[in-house]
C-alpha positions in Angstrom: 0.0 0.0 0.0 2.9 2.4 0.8 4.4 1.7 -2.7 1.0 2.7 -4.3 0.9 5.9 -2.3 4.5 6.7 -3.3 3.9 6.1 -7.0 0.6 7.9 -7.0 2.2 10.8 -5.2 5.0 10.9 -7.7 2.7 10.9 -10.6 0.6 13.7 -9.1 3.9 15.5 -8.4 5.1 15.3 -12.1 1.7 16.5 -13.3 1.8 19.4 -10.8 5.3 20.4 -11.9 4.3 20.3 -15.6 1.1 22.3 -14.9 3.2 24.7 -12.8 5.3 25.5 -15.8 2.3 26.1 -18.0 0.0 27.9 -15.6 1.7 31.3 -15.5 1.6 31.6 -19.3 -2.0 30.4 -19.4 -3.2 33.1 -17.0 -4.3 36.4 -18.5 -2.5 38.5 -15.9 -0.5 41.4 -17.4 3.0 41.4 -16.0 4.5 44.8 -15.2 8.2 45.1 -16.4 10.5 45.7 -13.5 12.8 47.9 -15.5 16.1 46.2 -14.7 15.4 42.6 -15.9 12.6 40.1 -16.5 12.5 37.8 -13.5 11.3 34.3 -14.5 8.9 33.0 -12.0 7.2 29.7 -12.7 5.3 27.5 -10.3 7.4 24.4 -11.0 9.4 24.8 -7.8 6.4 25.2 -5.5 4.7 22.2 -7.2 7.8 20.1 -6.6 7.9 21.2 -2.9 4.2 20.6 -2.5 4.6 17.0 -3.8 7.5 16.4 -1.4 5.6 18.0 1.6 2.5 15.9 1.0 3.8 12.7 -0.4 7.3 12.4 1.2 10.8 12.2 -0.1 10.5 9.2 -2.3 7.6 10.5 -4.3 9.2 13.9 -4.5 12.4 12.5 -5.9 10.6 10.3 -8.4 8.6 13.3 -9.6 11.8 15.3 -9.9 13.6 12.6 -11.8 10.6 12.0 -14.1 10.4 15.8 -14.8 14.1 16.0 -15.6 13.9 12.9 -17.8 11.0 14.4 -19.7 12.9 17.6 -20.3 16.1 15.9 -21.3 14.2 13.7 -23.7 13.6 16.8 -25.8 10.1 17.7 -24.5 10.0 21.5 -24.0 9.0 21.5 -20.3 11.9 23.5 -19.0 11.8 27.3 -18.8 13.7 27.7 -22.1 12.9 24.5 -23.8 14.4 21.0 -23.3 16.8 18.4 -24.7 20.2 17.0 -23.7 21.9 20.3 -24.6 20.0 21.9 -21.8 22.6 20.4 -19.5 25.0 23.0 -20.8 22.7 25.9 -19.9 23.4 28.0 -16.8 20.0 27.2 -15.3 20.5 23.5 -15.4 22.0 23.4 -11.9 18.8 24.7 -10.5 16.9 21.9 -12.3 19.3 19.3 -11.0 18.7 20.7 -7.6 15.1 19.5 -7.8 16.2 16.0 -6.7 18.0 16.9 -3.4 15.5 19.6 -2.7 12.6 17.2 -3.0 14.4 14.6 -0.8 15.2 17.1 1.9 11.8 18.8 1.9 10.0 15.4 2.0 12.3 14.1 4.7 11.8 17.1 6.9 8.0 17.2 6.4 7.8 13.6 7.7 9.6 14.3 11.0 7.7 14.3 14.3 6.0 17.6 15.0 6.3 18.9 11.4 2.5 19.1 10.7 1.9 22.7 11.5 2.2 25.7 9.0 5.5 27.0 10.3 7.2 23.7 10.1 5.9 23.0 6.6 7.1 26.5 5.5 10.5 25.8 7.0 10.8 22.5 5.2 9.8 24.2 1.9 12.4 27.0 2.5 15.0 24.3 3.3 14.2 22.7 -0.1 14.4 26.1 -1.8 17.8 26.8 -0.2 19.1 23.4 -1.4 17.9 24.1 -4.9 19.5 27.6 -4.9 22.8 26.1 -3.6 22.9 23.5 -6.4 22.2 26.2 -9.0 24.9 28.4 -7.5 27.5 25.6 -7.5 26.7 25.0 -11.2 27.1 28.7 -12.0 30.4 29.0 -10.2 31.8 25.8 -11.8 30.7 27.0 -15.2 32.3 30.4 -14.7 35.6 28.8 -13.6 35.6 26.6 -16.7 34.6 29.6 -18.9 31.3 28.1 -20.1 29.1 31.1 -19.7 29.0 34.2 -22.0 27.6 36.4 -19.3 29.5 37.4 -16.2 29.0 35.4 -13.0 27.3 38.2 -11.0 24.7 38.7 -13.8 24.0 35.0 -13.8 23.7 34.8 -10.0 21.3 37.8 -10.1 19.2 36.5 -13.0 19.0 32.9 -11.9 19.3 33.0 -8.1 18.8 36.3 -6.3 16.3 37.8 -8.7 13.6 35.1 -8.5 14.2 34.4 -4.8 11.6 36.8 -3.3 8.9 35.4 -5.5 10.0 31.9 -4.7 10.0 32.5 -1.0 6.4 33.9 -1.2 5.4 30.8 -3.2 7.0 28.7 -0.4 4.7 30.3 2.1 1.7 29.6 -0.1 2.9 26.1 -0.7 3.1 25.4 3.0 -0.5 26.6 3.4 -1.7 24.3 0.7 0.4 21.4 2.1 -1.2 21.8 5.5 -4.7 21.8 4.1 -4.0 18.8 1.8 -2.3 16.8 4.6 -5.3 17.5 6.8 -7.7 16.4 4.1 -5.7 13.2 3.5 -5.5 12.6 7.3 -1.7 12.6 7.3 -0.5 12.9 10.9 3.1 12.8 12.1 
């Protein structure tokens, strides 16, 4: 029964991540330009974190691996497309960070006393920090190897620091949804 719950949670997670990438472009909300740069904000990260918070670390990791596999198999599910060449993009480190972020978020959410809103938000933020760390490591390694055309500070601002406030706000919203879904599914620690 636990395997069925894991696989169904993973399938739901993959679907949420895919829908999270499509939803902002489907909404008819005008976006105001910030003047300095366009900050990409998709709902893929909160969807992954929600999957891990509700379904646990295994389902979260399976969803993350499935999502990365779909994107690397040339389906345009990533922010700027897909395919094996996406591994050479500066943002791929953040995508690769989905796997450890899902594991950590899911693991933390299943600990004793982690059922309340504050604990769920903290677990989501821990996953986001893990994802940001993986992306930053990829950016730094790529800069050391001379892989990027843009300067490292520009890349860090565009991929890491720029979207961070929106991602933190989405972590709070994700924690609220996770607490409600966990309550509806009678998930108790």
